[in-house]
ChimeraX commands (.cxc) that place a marker at each C-alpha (Angstrom):
marker #1 position 8.25,-40.03,37.58 radius 0.5
marker #1 position 9.11,-43.35,38.21 radius 0.5
marker #1 position 8.10,-43.06,42.04 radius 0.5
marker #1 position 4.72,-41.84,41.37 radius 0.5
marker #1 position 4.27,-44.46,38.89 radius 0.5
marker #1 position 5.17,-47.21,41.27 radius 0.5
marker #1 position 2.91,-45.49,44.03 radius 0.5
marker #1 position 0.04,-45.66,41.78 radius 0.5
marker #1 position 0.46,-48.92,40.59 radius 0.5
marker #1 position 0.04,-49.82,44.34 radius 0.5
marker #1 position -3.12,-47.97,44.61 radius 0.5
marker #1 position -6.02,-48.51,42.85 radius 0.5
marker #1 position -8.48,-46.86,55.96 radius 0.5
marker #1 position -8.22,-48.43,53.19 radius 0.5
marker #1 position -10.24,-49.89,55.08 radius 0.5
marker #1 position -14.19,-50.49,55.75 radius 0.5
marker #1 position -14.85,-48.32,58.76 radius 0.5
marker #1 position -18.65,-49.18,58.32 radius 0.5
marker #1 position -19.18,-45.39,58.08 radius 0.5
marker #1 position -15.65,-43.83,58.07 radius 0.5
marker #1 position -13.56,-44.51,55.05 radius 0.5
marker #1 position -14.83,-47.32,52.89 radius 0.5
marker #1 position -18.09,-47.93,53.42 radius 0.5
marker #1 position -20.08,-44.75,53.48 radius 0.5
marker #1 position -18.18,-42.56,50.96 radius 0.5
marker #1 position -19.23,-43.05,47.25 radius 0.5
marker #1 position -17.56,-40.62,44.93 radius 0.5
marker #1 position -20.17,-38.04,43.26 radius 0.5
marker #1 position -20.27,-36.55,40.12 radius 0.5
marker #1 position -18.49,-33.47,41.34 radius 0.5
marker #1 position -15.87,-35.79,43.18 radius 0.5
marker #1 position -15.57,-37.11,46.70 radius 0.5
marker #1 position -17.63,-36.55,49.59 radius 0.5
marker #1 position -16.52,-34.15,52.43 radius 0.5
marker #1 position -13.94,-35.51,54.37 radius 0.5
marker #1 position -14.29,-37.70,57.56 radius 0.5
marker #1 position -11.48,-38.27,60.28 radius 0.5
marker #1 position -9.47,-41.05,61.49 radius 0.5
marker #1 position -6.55,-41.23,64.29 radius 0.5
marker #1 position -3.48,-43.12,63.75 radius 0.5
marker #1 position -1.14,-44.73,66.36 radius 0.5
marker #1 position 2.18,-46.12,65.52 radius 0.5
marker #1 position 3.23,-48.65,67.98 radius 0.5
marker #1 position 5.89,-50.92,69.42 radius 0.5
marker #1 position 5.70,-53.75,71.42 radius 0.5
marker #1 position 7.14,-53.58,74.98 radius 0.5
marker #1 position 9.82,-56.16,75.84 radius 0.5
marker #1 position 8.16,-59.64,76.05 radius 0.5
marker #1 position 4.90,-58.72,74.20 radius 0.5
marker #1 position 3.66,-59.59,70.95 radius 0.5
marker #1 position 0.69,-60.39,68.61 radius 0.5
marker #1 position -1.03,-62.71,71.03 radius 0.5
marker #1 position -0.85,-60.26,73.82 radius 0.5
marker #1 position -2.42,-57.32,71.29 radius 0.5
marker #1 position -5.32,-59.90,70.73 radius 0.5
marker #1 position -6.06,-60.36,74.19 radius 0.5
marker #1 position -6.03,-56.68,74.92 radius 0.5
marker #1 position -8.05,-55.81,72.05 radius 0.5
marker #1 position -10.53,-58.43,73.41 radius 0.5
marker #1 position -10.53,-56.54,76.54 radius 0.5
marker #1 position -11.18,-53.14,74.69 radius 0.5
marker #1 position -14.05,-54.41,72.78 radius 0.5
marker #1 position -15.48,-55.70,75.96 radius 0.5
marker #1 position -15.11,-52.10,77.32 radius 0.5
marker #1 position -16.55,-50.79,74.16 radius 0.5
marker #1 position -19.46,-52.89,74.66 radius 0.5
marker #1 position -20.22,-51.80,78.06 radius 0.5
marker #1 position -20.07,-48.43,76.74 radius 0.5
marker #1 position -21.94,-48.67,73.99 radius 0.5
marker #1 position -19.64,-47.59,71.46 radius 0.5
marker #1 position -21.37,-47.82,68.22 radius 0.5
marker #1 position -19.56,-45.30,65.99 radius 0.5
marker #1 position -15.95,-46.17,66.18 radius 0.5
marker #1 position -14.45,-48.76,63.76 radius 0.5
marker #1 position -10.67,-49.82,64.12 radius 0.5
marker #1 position -7.83,-51.97,62.26 radius 0.5
marker #1 position -4.28,-52.92,63.34 radius 0.5
marker #1 position -1.72,-53.16,60.26 radius 0.5
marker #1 position 1.47,-54.83,60.32 radius 0.5
marker #1 position 4.09,-54.01,58.16 radius 0.5
marker #1 position 4.64,-56.49,55.04 radius 0.5
marker #1 position 6.39,-54.75,52.50 radius 0.5
marker #1 position 8.43,-51.97,54.51 radius 0.5
marker #1 position 11.89,-50.37,54.74 radius 0.5
marker #1 position 13.88,-49.54,57.87 radius 0.5
marker #1 position 12.34,-46.18,58.30 radius 0.5
marker #1 position 9.01,-47.88,59.40 radius 0.5
marker #1 position 10.32,-48.08,63.05 radius 0.5
marker #1 position 7.29,-49.66,64.58 radius 0.5
marker #1 position 5.46,-52.82,65.17 radius 0.5
marker #1 position 1.78,-52.02,64.68 radius 0.5
marker #1 position -0.48,-49.04,63.21 radius 0.5
marker #1 position -3.70,-48.73,65.14 radius 0.5
marker #1 position -6.15,-46.79,62.78 radius 0.5
marker #1 position -9.47,-45.90,64.16 radius 0.5
marker #1 position -12.22,-43.50,62.77 radius 0.5
marker #1 position -15.83,-42.44,63.03 radius 0.5
marker #1 position -18.53,-40.81,60.55 radius 0.5
marker #1 position -17.64,-37.28,61.57 radius 0.5
marker #1 position -15.12,-35.72,64.08 radius 0.5
marker #1 position -17.91,-34.86,66.49 radius 0.5
marker #1 position -18.33,-38.70,66.67 radius 0.5
marker #1 position -14.49,-39.42,67.03 radius 0.5
marker #1 position -14.01,-36.79,69.75 radius 0.5
marker #1 position -16.93,-38.39,71.69 radius 0.5
marker #1 position -15.27,-41.86,71.46 radius 0.5
marker #1 position -12.09,-40.09,72.21 radius 0.5
marker #1 position -13.78,-38.45,75.45 radius 0.5
marker #1 position -15.42,-41.71,76.76 radius 0.5
marker #1 position -12.01,-43.46,76.28 radius 0.5
marker #1 position -10.17,-40.96,78.49 radius 0.5
marker #1 position -12.66,-40.74,81.16 radius 0.5
marker #1 position -13.57,-44.16,81.60 radius 0.5
marker #1 position -10.79,-46.70,79.70 radius 0.5
marker #1 position -8.91,-46.69,83.08 radius 0.5
marker #1 position -7.89,-50.27,83.41 radius 0.5
marker #1 position -7.82,-51.23,79.67 radius 0.5
marker #1 position -5.82,-48.18,78.98 radius 0.5
marker #1 position -3.37,-49.58,81.66 radius 0.5
marker #1 position -3.51,-52.86,79.31 radius 0.5
marker #1 position -2.33,-51.10,76.29 radius 0.5
marker #1 position 0.44,-49.16,78.09 radius 0.5
marker #1 position 1.85,-52.54,79.35 radius 0.5
marker #1 position 1.47,-53.97,75.71 radius 0.5
marker #1 position 3.31,-51.24,73.55 radius 0.5
marker #1 position 4.79,-47.83,73.55 radius 0.5
marker #1 position 3.28,-45.38,70.77 radius 0.5
marker #1 position 5.37,-42.58,69.88 radius 0.5
marker #1 position 3.03,-41.09,67.16 radius 0.5
marker #1 position -0.66,-40.11,67.37 radius 0.5
marker #1 position -1.84,-38.44,64.51 radius 0.5
marker #1 position -5.49,-37.29,62.66 radius 0.5
marker #1 position -6.00,-37.33,59.43 radius 0.5
marker #1 position -8.85,-35.83,57.04 radius 0.5
marker #1 position -9.79,-38.58,54.63 radius 0.5
marker #1 position -11.60,-38.48,51.10 radius 0.5
marker #1 position -12.37,-41.56,49.38 radius 0.5
marker #1 position -12.21,-41.95,45.74 radius 0.5
marker #1 position -12.79,-45.29,45.06 radius 0.5
marker #1 position -15.22,-47.63,47.19 radius 0.5
marker #1 position -14.06,-51.16,47.26 radius 0.5
marker #1 position -16.87,-54.03,46.45 radius 0.5
marker #1 position -18.19,-56.08,49.33 radius 0.5
marker #1 position -15.36,-58.12,50.90 radius 0.5
marker #1 position -15.61,-61.90,51.09 radius 0.5
marker #1 position -13.73,-61.58,54.28 radius 0.5
marker #1 position -13.73,-57.64,55.70 radius 0.5
marker #1 position -11.73,-58.86,58.78 radius 0.5
marker #1 position -8.50,-58.95,56.84 radius 0.5
marker #1 position -7.25,-56.63,54.11 radius 0.5
marker #1 position -4.15,-55.45,52.25 radius 0.5
marker #1 position -3.21,-51.77,52.53 radius 0.5
marker #1 position -0.79,-49.65,50.99 radius 0.5
marker #1 position 0.44,-46.18,51.96 radius 0.5
marker #1 position 2.38,-43.49,49.87 radius 0.5
marker #1 position 3.64,-39.81,50.92 radius 0.5
marker #1 position 2.88,-37.80,47.94 radius 0.5
marker #1 position 3.70,-34.12,47.09 radius 0.5
marker #1 position 2.36,-31.56,44.71 radius 0.5
marker #1 position 4.53,-29.74,42.33 radius 0.5
marker #1 position 5.01,-25.85,43.02 radius 0.5
marker #1 position 2.55,-24.72,40.35 radius 0.5
marker #1 position -0.11,-27.83,41.32 radius 0.5
marker #1 position -2.98,-27.43,43.60 radius 0.5
marker #1 position -5.06,-30.21,44.97 radius 0.5
marker #1 position -8.09,-28.69,42.79 radius 0.5
marker #1 position -5.73,-30.01,40.03 radius 0.5
marker #1 position -5.23,-33.37,41.48 radius 0.5
marker #1 position -8.61,-34.28,42.67 radius 0.5
marker #1 position -10.14,-34.59,38.98 radius 0.5
marker #1 position -7.13,-36.74,38.04 radius 0.5
marker #1 position -7.64,-39.11,40.74 radius 0.5
marker #1 position -11.29,-39.47,40.21 radius 0.5
marker #1 position -10.20,-40.28,36.49 radius 0.5
marker #1 position -7.51,-42.84,37.79 radius 0.5
marker #1 position -10.36,-44.28,40.08 radius 0.5
marker #1 position -12.58,-44.52,37.09 radius 0.5
marker #1 position -9.76,-46.29,34.95 radius 0.5
marker #1 position -9.12,-48.61,37.28 radius 0.5
marker #1 position -12.46,-49.59,37.83 radius 0.5
marker #1 position -12.95,-50.10,34.28 radius 0.5
marker #1 position -10.02,-52.44,34.36 radius 0.5
marker #1 position -11.22,-54.70,36.95 radius 0.5
marker #1 position -9.60,-53.50,39.88 radius 0.5
marker #1 position -10.86,-54.45,43.46 radius 0.5
marker #1 position -9.03,-51.83,45.32 radius 0.5
marker #1 position -10.22,-48.92,47.30 radius 0.5
marker #1 position -8.62,-45.53,47.11 radius 0.5
marker #1 position -8.35,-42.63,49.37 radius 0.5
marker #1 position -6.50,-39.65,50.16 radius 0.5
marker #1 position -5.33,-38.61,53.88 radius 0.5
marker #1 position -4.58,-35.07,54.44 radius 0.5
marker #1 position -2.64,-34.35,57.92 radius 0.5
marker #1 position -4.56,-32.70,60.45 radius 0.5
marker #1 position -3.23,-32.95,63.76 radius 0.5
marker #1 position -0.20,-34.39,65.51 radius 0.5
marker #1 position 2.27,-34.04,62.69 radius 0.5
marker #1 position 4.16,-30.91,61.97 radius 0.5
marker #1 position 7.16,-30.56,59.47 radius 0.5
marker #1 position 5.58,-33.16,57.29 radius 0.5
marker #1 position 7.75,-33.65,53.84 radius 0.5
marker #1 position 4.48,-34.46,51.75 radius 0.5
marker #1 position 1.19,-33.02,50.90 radius 0.5
marker #1 position -1.12,-36.10,51.47 radius 0.5
marker #1 position -0.99,-39.94,51.77 radius 0.5
marker #1 position -2.39,-41.98,49.04 radius 0.5
marker #1 position -3.87,-45.37,50.21 radius 0.5
marker #1 position -5.21,-48.32,48.61 radius 0.5
marker #1 position -6.74,-51.46,50.03 radius 0.5
marker #1 position -7.46,-54.96,48.55 radius 0.5
marker #1 position -8.91,-58.03,50.01 radius 0.5
marker #1 position -5.65,-60.14,49.69 radius 0.5
marker #1 position -2.18,-59.83,47.94 radius 0.5
marker #1 position -3.44,-61.88,44.68 radius 0.5
marker #1 position -5.92,-59.03,44.14 radius 0.5
marker #1 position -3.20,-56.27,44.70 radius 0.5
marker #1 position -0.99,-58.59,42.29 radius 0.5
marker #1 position -3.66,-58.23,39.60 radius 0.5
marker #1 position -3.71,-54.42,39.54 radius 0.5
marker #1 position 0.06,-54.74,39.46 radius 0.5
marker #1 position -0.06,-56.65,36.35 radius 0.5
marker #1 position -2.55,-54.23,34.79 radius 0.5
marker #1 position -0.37,-51.29,35.71 radius 0.5
marker #1 position 2.69,-53.15,34.22 radius 0.5
marker #1 position 0.83,-53.88,30.79 radius 0.5
marker #1 position -0.63,-50.87,30.06 radius 0.5
marker #1 position -2.03,-48.69,33.10 radius 0.5
marker #1 position 1.15,-46.80,33.47 radius 0.5
marker #1 position 0.57,-44.91,30.35 radius 0.5
marker #1 position -2.88,-43.71,31.83 radius 0.5
marker #1 position -1.15,-42.76,35.08 radius 0.5
marker #1 position 1.65,-40.69,33.02 radius 0.5
marker #1 position -1.36,-38.98,31.27 radius 0.5
marker #1 position -3.11,-37.98,34.49 radius 0.5
marker #1 position -0.09,-37.20,36.74 radius 0.5
marker #1 position 3.06,-36.15,34.90 radius 0.5
marker #1 position 4.28,-32.86,36.64 radius 0.5
marker #1 position 1.64,-32.69,38.96 radius 0.5
marker #1 position 2.63,-34.73,41.85 radius 0.5
marker #1 position 5.50,-37.14,43.21 radius 0.5
marker #1 position 4.94,-40.09,45.24 radius 0.5
marker #1 position 7.38,-42.43,46.95 radius 0.5
marker #1 position 7.21,-46.04,47.07 radius 0.5
marker #1 position 4.28,-47.70,48.69 radius 0.5
marker #1 position 4.56,-49.49,51.99 radius 0.5
marker #1 position 2.43,-52.63,52.05 radius 0.5
marker #1 position 0.59,-53.53,55.29 radius 0.5
marker #1 position -1.52,-56.48,56.22 radius 0.5
marker #1 position -4.48,-55.35,58.36 radius 0.5
marker #1 position -7.05,-56.98,60.78 radius 0.5
marker #1 position -10.44,-55.28,61.46 radius 0.5
marker #1 position -10.88,-54.96,65.38 radius 0.5
marker #1 position -14.24,-53.12,65.59 radius 0.5
marker #1 position -16.70,-52.02,63.20 radius 0.5
marker #1 position -19.12,-49.28,63.79 radius 0.5
marker #1 position -23.08,-49.86,63.43 radius 0.5
marker #1 position -24.11,-49.28,59.62 radius 0.5
marker #1 position -26.30,-46.05,60.01 radius 0.5
marker #1 position -27.31,-46.33,56.58 radius 0.5
marker link #1:1,2 radius 0.2
marker link #1:2,3 radius 0.2
marker link #1:3,4 radius 0.2
marker link #1:4,5 radius 0.2
marker link #1:5,6 radius 0.2
marker link #1:6,7 radius 0.2
marker link #1:7,8 radius 0.2
marker link #1:8,9 radius 0.2
marker link #1:9,10 radius 0.2
marker link #1:10,11 radius 0.2
marker link #1:11,12 radius 0.2
marker link #1:13,14 radius 0.2
marker link #1:14,15 radius 0.2
marker link #1:15,16 radius 0.2
marker link #1:16,17 radius 0.2
marker link #1:17,18 radius 0.2
marker link #1:18,19 radius 0.2
marker link #1:19,20 radius 0.2
marker link #1:20,21 radius 0.2
marker link #1:21,22 radius 0.2
marker link #1:22,23 radius 0.2
marker link #1:23,24 radius 0.2
marker link #1:24,25 radius 0.2
marker link #1:25,26 radius 0.2
marker link #1:26,27 radius 0.2
marker link #1:27,28 radius 0.2
marker link #1:28,29 radius 0.2
marker link #1:29,30 radius 0.2
marker link #1:30,31 radius 0.2
marker link #1:31,32 radius 0.2
marker link #1:32,33 radius 0.2
marker link #1:33,34 radius 0.2
marker link #1:34,35 radius 0.2
marker link #1:35,36 radius 0.2
marker link #1:36,37 radius 0.2
marker link #1:37,38 radius 0.2
marker link #1:38,39 radius 0.2
marker link #1:39,40 radius 0.2
marker link #1:40,41 radius 0.2
marker link #1:41,42 radius 0.2
marker link #1:42,43 radius 0.2
marker link #1:43,44 radius 0.2
marker link #1:44,45 radius 0.2
marker link #1:45,46 radius 0.2
marker link #1:46,47 radius 0.2
marker link #1:47,48 radius 0.2
marker link #1:48,49 radius 0.2
marker link #1:49,50 radius 0.2
marker link #1:50,51 radius 0.2
marker link #1:51,52 radius 0.2
marker link #1:52,53 radius 0.2
marker link #1:53,54 radius 0.2
marker link #1:54,55 radius 0.2
marker link #1:55,56 radius 0.2
marker link #1:56,57 radius 0.2
marker link #1:57,58 radius 0.2
marker link #1:58,59 radius 0.2
marker link #1:59,60 radius 0.2
marker link #1:60,61 radius 0.2
marker link #1:61,62 radius 0.2
marker link #1:62,63 radius 0.2
marker link #1:63,64 radius 0.2
marker link #1:64,65 radius 0.2
marker link #1:65,66 radius 0.2
marker link #1:66,67 radius 0.2
marker link #1:67,68 radius 0.2
marker link #1:68,69 radius 0.2
marker link #1:69,70 radius 0.2
marker link #1:70,71 radius 0.2
marker link #1:71,72 radius 0.2
marker link #1:72,73 radius 0.2
marker link #1:73,74 radius 0.2
marker link #1:74,75 radius 0.2
marker link #1:75,76 radius 0.2
marker link #1:76,77 radius 0.2
marker link #1:77,78 radius 0.2
marker link #1:78,79 radius 0.2
marker link #1:79,80 radius 0.2
marker link #1:80,81 radius 0.2
marker link #1:81,82 radius 0.2
marker link #1:82,83 radius 0.2
marker link #1:83,84 radius 0.2
marker link #1:84,85 radius 0.2
marker link #1:85,86 radius 0.2
marker link #1:86,87 radius 0.2
marker link #1:87,88 radius 0.2
marker link #1:88,89 radius 0.2
marker link #1:89,90 radius 0.2
marker link #1:90,91 radius 0.2
marker link #1:91,92 radius 0.2
marker link #1:92,93 radius 0.2
marker link #1:93,94 radius 0.2
marker link #1:94,95 radius 0.2
marker link #1:95,96 radius 0.2
marker link #1:96,97 radius 0.2
marker link #1:97,98 radius 0.2
marker link #1:98,99 radius 0.2
marker link #1:99,100 radius 0.2
marker link #1:100,101 radius 0.2
marker link #1:101,102 radius 0.2
marker link #1:102,103 radius 0.2
marker link #1:103,104 radius 0.2
marker link #1:104,105 radius 0.2
marker link #1:105,106 radius 0.2
marker link #1:106,107 radius 0.2
marker link #1:107,108 radius 0.2
marker link #1:108,109 radius 0.2
marker link #1:109,110 radius 0.2
marker link #1:110,111 radius 0.2
marker link #1:111,112 radius 0.2
marker link #1:112,113 radius 0.2
marker link #1:113,114 radius 0.2
marker link #1:114,115 radius 0.2
marker link #1:115,116 radius 0.2
marker link #1:116,117 radius 0.2
marker link #1:117,118 radius 0.2
marker link #1:118,119 radius 0.2
marker link #1:119,120 radius 0.2
marker link #1:120,121 radius 0.2
marker link #1:121,122 radius 0.2
marker link #1:122,123 radius 0.2
marker link #1:123,124 radius 0.2
marker link #1:124,125 radius 0.2
marker link #1:125,126 radius 0.2
marker link #1:126,127 radius 0.2
marker link #1:127,128 radius 0.2
marker link #1:128,129 radius 0.2
marker link #1:129,130 radius 0.2
marker link #1:130,131 radius 0.2
marker link #1:131,132 radius 0.2
marker link #1:132,133 radius 0.2
marker link #1:133,134 radius 0.2
marker link #1:134,135 radius 0.2
marker link #1:135,136 radius 0.2
marker link #1:136,137 radius 0.2
marker link #1:137,138 radius 0.2
marker link #1:138,139 radius 0.2
marker link #1:139,140 radius 0.2
marker link #1:140,141 radius 0.2
marker link #1:141,142 radius 0.2
marker link #1:142,143 radius 0.2
marker link #1:143,144 radius 0.2
marker link #1:144,145 radius 0.2
marker link #1:145,146 radius 0.2
marker link #1:146,147 radius 0.2
marker link #1:147,148 radius 0.2
marker link #1:148,149 radius 0.2
marker link #1:149,150 radius 0.2
marker link #1:150,151 radius 0.2
marker link #1:151,152 radius 0.2
marker link #1:152,153 radius 0.2
marker link #1:153,154 radius 0.2
marker link #1:154,155 radius 0.2
marker link #1:155,156 radius 0.2
marker link #1:156,157 radius 0.2
marker link #1:157,158 radius 0.2
marker link #1:158,159 radius 0.2
marker link #1:159,160 radius 0.2
marker link #1:160,161 radius 0.2
marker link #1:161,162 radius 0.2
marker link #1:162,163 radius 0.2
marker link #1:163,164 radius 0.2
marker link #1:164,165 radius 0.2
marker link #1:165,166 radius 0.2
marker link #1:166,167 radius 0.2
marker link #1:167,168 radius 0.2
marker link #1:168,169 radius 0.2
marker link #1:169,170 radius 0.2
marker link #1:170,171 radius 0.2
marker link #1:171,172 radius 0.2
marker link #1:172,173 radius 0.2
marker link #1:173,174 radius 0.2
marker link #1:174,175 radius 0.2
marker link #1:175,176 radius 0.2
marker link #1:176,177 radius 0.2
marker link #1:177,178 radius 0.2
marker link #1:178,179 radius 0.2
marker link #1:179,180 radius 0.2
marker link #1:180,181 radius 0.2
marker link #1:181,182 radius 0.2
marker link #1:182,183 radius 0.2
marker link #1:183,184 radius 0.2
marker link #1:184,185 radius 0.2
marker link #1:185,186 radius 0.2
marker link #1:186,187 radius 0.2
marker link #1:187,188 radius 0.2
marker link #1:188,189 radius 0.2
marker link #1:189,190 radius 0.2
marker link #1:190,191 radius 0.2
marker link #1:191,192 radius 0.2
marker link #1:192,193 radius 0.2
marker link #1:193,194 radius 0.2
marker link #1:194,195 radius 0.2
marker link #1:195,196 radius 0.2
marker link #1:196,197 radius 0.2
marker link #1:197,198 radius 0.2
marker link #1:198,199 radius 0.2
marker link #1:199,200 radius 0.2
marker link #1:200,201 radius 0.2
marker link #1:201,202 radius 0.2
marker link #1:202,203 radius 0.2
marker link #1:203,204 radius 0.2
marker link #1:204,205 radius 0.2
marker link #1:205,206 radius 0.2
marker link #1:206,207 radius 0.2
marker link #1:207,208 radius 0.2
marker link #1:208,209 radius 0.2
marker link #1:209,210 radius 0.2
marker link #1:210,211 radius 0.2
marker link #1:211,212 radius 0.2
marker link #1:212,213 radius 0.2
marker link #1:213,214 radius 0.2
marker link #1:214,215 radius 0.2
marker link #1:215,216 radius 0.2
marker link #1:216,217 radius 0.2
marker link #1:217,218 radius 0.2
marker link #1:218,219 radius 0.2
marker link #1:219,220 radius 0.2
marker link #1:220,221 radius 0.2
marker link #1:221,222 radius 0.2
marker link #1:222,223 radius 0.2
marker link #1:223,224 radius 0.2
marker link #1:224,225 radius 0.2
marker link #1:225,226 radius 0.2
marker link #1:226,227 radius 0.2
marker link #1:227,228 radius 0.2
marker link #1:228,229 radius 0.2
marker link #1:229,230 radius 0.2
marker link #1:230,231 radius 0.2
marker link #1:231,232 radius 0.2
marker link #1:232,233 radius 0.2
marker link #1:233,234 radius 0.2
marker link #1:234,235 radius 0.2
marker link #1:235,236 radius 0.2
marker link #1:236,237 radius 0.2
marker link #1:237,238 radius 0.2
marker link #1:238,239 radius 0.2
marker link #1:239,240 radius 0.2
marker link #1:240,241 radius 0.2
marker link #1:241,242 radius 0.2
marker link #1:242,243 radius 0.2
marker link #1:243,244 radius 0.2
marker link #1:244,245 radius 0.2
marker link #1:245,246 radius 0.2
marker link #1:246,247 radius 0.2
marker link #1:247,248 radius 0.2
marker link #1:248,249 radius 0.2
marker link #1:249,250 radius 0.2
marker link #1:250,251 radius 0.2
marker link #1:251,252 radius 0.2
marker link #1:252,253 radius 0.2
marker link #1:253,254 radius 0.2
marker link #1:254,255 radius 0.2
marker link #1:255,256 radius 0.2
marker link #1:256,257 radius 0.2
marker link #1:257,258 radius 0.2
marker link #1:258,259 radius 0.2
view
């Protein structure tokens, strides 16, 4: 039980994809809206390469995306902050679109015309994982003063044998409402593995995001004071989560606002 409490403490994409995760999916009375897709790459810099080289290649990629009129894809890079030896990568790339069809269209365009820029990415880093997740939003974050930089936490969560996600979803909605009522500025999401994995030892990833580490710390304090009692009430005997990994995120491209 202690592990789930630590994980939920950390949680109030993720992200503000313009349309994918943070800005378009508000929770309805019945629960979160239908899932949207994100893709995730886990990458390690090649010898002699580093963050400055990433910025340069991302600039090339954005120029390519502008030429292609790519308006329905958002992307972030995440670097570990609180992490352990099992995070055997330097950077996560997370990208998404308002629908799987739109994401597929962006990916088709990249594979067909990315050419020279793709070669630059291949020279920059080696990516040993490329996965796709279906995302549900449970708590929308407020407007960010600086949407280009965020703090993101990930936890791997497993449901108990006699529990379904239908049991968990109302608890997540109640936790989001509780957090909002106690001043949390986080966003909250659930990521279900869809493609690229296999043999996962979890049922879903629990994601949270804040503007900065101070806002994350405010949730930490509130949880330590009294929030843990609400978490116990909602989640005891239903789900078990490991300790959260925390990343510093940088927005690299924002999809056009379709609203």
